[in-house]
C-alpha positions in Angstrom: -9.9 -22.7 -6.0 -11.4 -19.2 -5.4 -12.6 -17.1 -8.3 -10.7 -13.9 -9.3 -12.6 -11.0 -8.0 -10.4 -8.3 -9.6 -9.0 -8.7 -13.2 -6.9 -6.0 -14.7 -5.4 -6.2 -18.2 -3.0 -3.6 -19.7 -4.6 -0.8 -17.8 -3.3 2.6 -19.0 -4.0 6.2 -18.1 -2.6 9.2 -20.0 -3.3 12.7 -18.7 -3.5 15.5 -21.3 -2.0 18.3 -19.2 -2.1 22.0 -20.3 1.1 24.0 -19.8 2.4 27.4 -20.4 5.4 29.6 -19.6 5.2 32.3 -16.9 4.3 35.9 -17.7 1.5 38.0 -19.2 2.4 37.4 -22.8 2.3 33.6 -22.3 -1.0 34.0 -20.5 -2.6 35.9 -23.4 -1.1 33.4 -25.9 -2.4 30.4 -24.0 -5.9 32.0 -24.0 -6.0 31.6 -27.8 -3.8 28.6 -28.3 -3.1 26.2 -25.5 -0.2 23.7 -25.6 -0.4 20.3 -23.9 1.8 17.5 -22.9 0.9 13.9 -22.3 1.7 12.5 -18.8 1.6 8.7 -18.7 0.4 8.0 -15.2 -0.3 4.3 -15.5 1.5 2.1 -18.1 -0.2 -1.1 -19.1 -0.4 -2.8 -15.7 -2.0 -6.3 -15.4 -2.9 -8.3 -12.4 -5.6 -10.4 -10.8 -6.8 -10.7 -7.2 -8.6 -13.7 -5.8 -11.8 -13.4 -3.8 -11.0 -12.9 -0.1 -7.4 -11.8 -0.6 -5.8 -8.8 1.2 -3.3 -7.4 -1.3 -0.9 -4.4 -0.7 -0.7 -2.0 -3.6 2.4 0.1 -2.9 4.7 2.6 -4.6 6.2 6.0 -4.0 4.2 9.3 -4.3 3.4 9.8 -8.0 3.8 6.1 -8.9 0.2 5.8 -10.1 -1.5 4.1 -7.1 -4.3 6.6 -6.7 -4.9 6.9 -10.4 -5.2 3.1 -10.5 -7.6 3.0 -7.6 -9.7 5.8 -9.2 -10.0 3.7 -12.4 -10.9 0.6 -10.4 -13.6 2.4 -8.4 -15.0 4.0 -11.6 -14.0 7.6 -10.8 -11.7 7.7 -13.9 -12.0 6.4 -17.4 -8.8 4.6 -18.6 -7.0 5.6 -21.8 -6.8 1.9 -22.7 -6.9 -1.5 -21.2 -9.7 -3.3 -19.3 -10.7 -4.2 -15.8 -13.4 -6.4 -14.3 -14.4 -6.3 -10.7 -17.1 -8.6 -9.3 -18.2 -9.2 -12.9 -18.6 -5.4 -13.7 -16.6 -2.9 -15.7 -15.8 -0.2 -13.0 -16.1 3.0 -15.1 -19.6 2.1 -16.3 -20.6 3.0 -12.7 -23.6 0.7 -12.7 -25.6 0.9 -9.5 -25.3 -2.8 -8.9 -21.5 -2.4 -9.1 -21.4 0.5 -6.7 -23.3 -1.7 -4.2 -20.5 -4.3 -4.3 -17.6 -2.1 -3.6 -16.5 0.5 -1.0 -13.6 2.8 -0.5 -12.1 4.3 2.6 -9.6 7.1 2.3 -7.6 8.2 5.3 -7.6 11.8 4.3 -11.2 12.2 3.3 -14.4 11.7 5.2 -18.0 10.7 4.3 -19.3 11.3 7.8 -21.5 14.4 8.5 -19.6 16.3 11.2 -22.5 17.9 13.0 -24.6 14.8 13.7 -23.9 11.5 15.5 -22.6 8.7 13.3 -25.7 6.6 14.0 -27.7 9.1 11.9 -25.2 8.9 9.1 -25.4 5.1 9.2 -29.2 5.3 8.9 -28.9 7.6 5.9 -26.4 5.3 4.2 -28.6 2.3 4.8 -31.5 4.0 3.1 -29.2 5.0 0.1 -28.1 1.4 -0.3 -31.7 0.2 -0.1 -31.3 -1.7 3.1 -34.2 -2.4 5.4 -34.0 -0.9 8.9 -33.6 -4.3 10.4 -30.8 -5.3 8.0 -28.9 -2.0 8.5 -29.2 -2.2 12.3 -28.0 -5.8 12.3 -24.9 -4.9 10.2 -24.1 -1.8 12.3 -24.4 -3.7 15.5 -21.9 -6.3 14.2 -19.4 -3.7 13.1 -19.8 -1.7 16.3 -19.1 -4.9 18.3 -16.0 -5.7 16.2 -14.7 -2.1 16.4 -15.7 -1.7 20.1 -17.3 1.7 19.4 -20.5 1.5 21.3 -19.7 4.8 23.1 -19.4 6.7 19.8 -22.8 6.2 18.2 -24.4 9.3 19.7 -21.3 11.5 19.8 -21.1 14.3 17.2 -18.4 13.4 14.7 -16.6 16.8 15.1 -15.9 16.0 18.7 -14.1 12.7 18.0 -10.4 11.9 17.8 -9.0 10.8 14.4 -8.9 7.2 15.5 -12.6 7.4 16.6 -13.5 8.9 13.2 -11.7 6.2 11.3 -13.8 3.6 13.2 -16.9 5.4 12.0 -15.6 5.6 8.4 -15.0 1.9 8.3 -18.5 1.2 9.6 -20.0 3.6 7.0 -18.0 1.9 4.3 -19.0 -1.6 5.3 -22.7 -1.1 6.1 -23.8 -2.5 2.8 -21.5 -5.5 3.1 -19.4 -4.9 0.0 -17.5 -7.7 -1.8 -14.5 -5.5 -2.5 -13.0 -2.9 -0.2 -10.4 -0.4 -1.3 -8.4 1.1 1.5 -6.3 4.2 0.7 -4.0 5.1 3.6 -6.5 4.0 6.2 -4.1 4.5 9.2 -2.7 7.9 8.2 -2.3 10.2 11.1 -3.2 7.5 13.7 -1.1 6.8 16.7 0.6 3.4 17.0 -2.1 1.9 19.2 -4.9 3.0 17.0 -3.1 1.7 13.9 -2.7 -1.7 15.5 -6.4 -1.9 16.5 -7.5 -0.9 13.0 -5.3 -3.5 11.4 -6.7 -6.2 13.7 -10.2 -5.2 12.7 -9.4 -5.5 9.0 -8.0 -9.0 9.6 -10.9 -10.1 11.6 -13.5 -8.6 9.2 -11.8 -10.2 6.2 -11.8 -13.6 8.0 -15.5 -13.3 8.9 -16.9 -11.8 5.7 -14.5 -13.0 3.0 -14.2 -9.4 1.6 -11.5 -8.8 -1.0 -9.2 -6.0 0.2 -6.8 -3.8 -1.9 -4.7 -1.7 0.4 -2.4 1.3 -0.3 -0.3 2.6 2.5 3.1 4.3 3.1 3.3 2.6 6.5 5.1 -0.7 5.8 3.7 -2.0 9.2 0.2 -1.9 7.6 1.4 -3.9 4.6 3.6 -6.4 6.5 0.8 -7.2 9.1 -2.1 -7.4 6.6 -0.8 -8.6 3.3 0.9 -11.8 2.2 1.1 -10.4 -1.3 2.1 -7.1 -2.7 1.8 -5.4 -6.0 4.5 -2.8 -6.5 4.4 -0.1 -9.1 7.1 2.4 -10.0 6.5 5.4 -12.3 3.3 3.8 -13.5 4.8 0.4 -14.3 4.2 -2.8 -12.4 7.6 -4.1 -11.3 6.7 -6.8 -8.7 3.7 -8.9 -7.9 4.1 -11.7 -5.4 4.9 -12.8 -1.9 5.9 -10.1 0.4 8.5 -12.2 2.2 10.3 -12.9 -1.2 10.3 -9.2 -2.2 13.8 -8.4 -0.9 15.2 -11.6 -2.5 14.0 -10.6 -5.9 14.5 -6.8 -5.8 17.6 -6.3 -3.6 20.9 -7.6 -5.1 22.7 -7.7 -1.8 22.9 -9.5 1.5 23.6 -8.0 5.0 26.4 -9.9 6.8 26.9 -9.2 10.5 30.1 -10.6 12.0 32.3 -10.3 15.1 36.1 -10.3 14.8 38.5 -11.1 17.6 41.3 -8.8 16.3 42.7 -5.4 16.7 41.6 -2.8 14.1 39.0 -5.2 12.5 37.8 -2.6 10.0 41.3 -2.3 8.5 41.7 -6.0 8.4 38.4 -6.5 6.7 39.2 -3.9 4.0 42.3 -5.8 3.1 40.2 -9.0 2.5 37.1 -7.5 0.8 36.5 -6.8 -2.9 36.1 -3.2 -3.9 32.3 -3.4 -4.3 31.8 -4.7 -0.7 30.5 -2.0 1.7 31.2 -1.7 5.4 28.0 -0.2 6.8 28.9 -0.1 10.5 31.7 -1.2 12.8 32.2 -0.9 16.5 34.2 -3.0 19.0 34.7 -5.8 16.5 31.0 -6.0 15.6 30.7 -5.1 11.9 27.9 -5.1 9.3 28.7 -5.6 5.6 26.6 -5.2 2.5 27.7 -7.8 -0.1 26.6 -8.6 -3.6 24.1 -11.5 -3.3 25.9 -13.5 -6.0 29.3 -13.2 -4.3 28.3 -13.6 -0.7 29.2 -17.3 -0.3 32.6 -16.8 -1.9 33.4 -13.7 0.2 32.3 -15.4 3.5 34.4 -18.4 2.8 37.4 -16.2 2.2 36.8 -14.2 5.4 36.5 -17.4 7.5 39.8 -18.7 6.2 41.6 -15.4 6.6 40.3 -13.7 9.8 39.5 -14.8 13.4 35.6 -14.7 13.2 33.9 -15.2 16.5 30.3 -14.9 15.2 28.6 -14.5 11.8 25.1 -14.1 10.4 23.7 -13.6 6.9 20.4 -11.8 6.4 18.2 -10.4 3.7 17.8 -6.6 3.9 14.7 -5.4 5.8 11.7 -4.9 3.6 11.6 -1.3 4.6 15.1 -0.8 3.3 14.3 -2.4 -0.1 11.1 -0.3 -0.5 13.0 2.8 0.4 15.6 2.2 -2.3 12.8 1.8 -4.8 11.0 4.9 -3.7 14.3 6.8 -4.0 14.5 5.7 -7.6 17.6 3.5 -7.2 18.1 0.6 -9.6 17.5 -2.5 -7.6 16.3 -4.9 -10.3 
């Protein structure tokens, strides 16, 4: 059984935020006596990630994802709790730890814009203490995987966003980290570039065994890359498990699609359905219902006995719909 690469226990972060009212008087008063309020950004989350896993870390804006990643990469000190990554405590920022991790942020760049990426790769190789032979070998492997041979001597400022992201990934992986944090890596990319980038992550993970923790608002990224997701809401961990089972655990309803061979099917259905059943769509006898998961079997049996049903299917709601409900703050647990 693989070892846990990331161990997080009751990790908490509280921000001490200054605040004041508008106006000159309040400004003067705050100069002598500031008032603060505590903002609990991350609330005692715990999880572990095995070596070689690709795990999606998802949540709405403001849920605490970035704060958590900053603590795990050592950029922030937690208020309480503990974390161990590759045997190190992240916020101690030991050089040996920093050589074992890397982070790619879709909205930030570590590339130097006025020089070709090959020069940046050489600088990074020297920073990480790699020999020129070792750095060149790693760069060549990544260039082959990313199919970016034509970009090595092209100034970064002249590249498209997709081309720059290829360079960012190469720069992040040049020292062969054990743990890779990806924060919105496909943001702003077109569909084709997103697909190629996702395929690279899968291939590289398979070849190197790197542990990947991914945050993304594009559910296509999560669905294609991650078998497991960790979901946080308002700083609290509310789900950790198989992505395919997410809708079953978090969504209390089923989608039922049926075709009725009857005049005015919507009216006939309303006469048979309980008050909490919802008709989502209906056209030419093809109707979609949203039913309480615990009552679905009973309702379907009643419909089959009461109405002329030509066709019927029962589905879990799409993952995107479940996630959207959570992001909107709806109670789905």
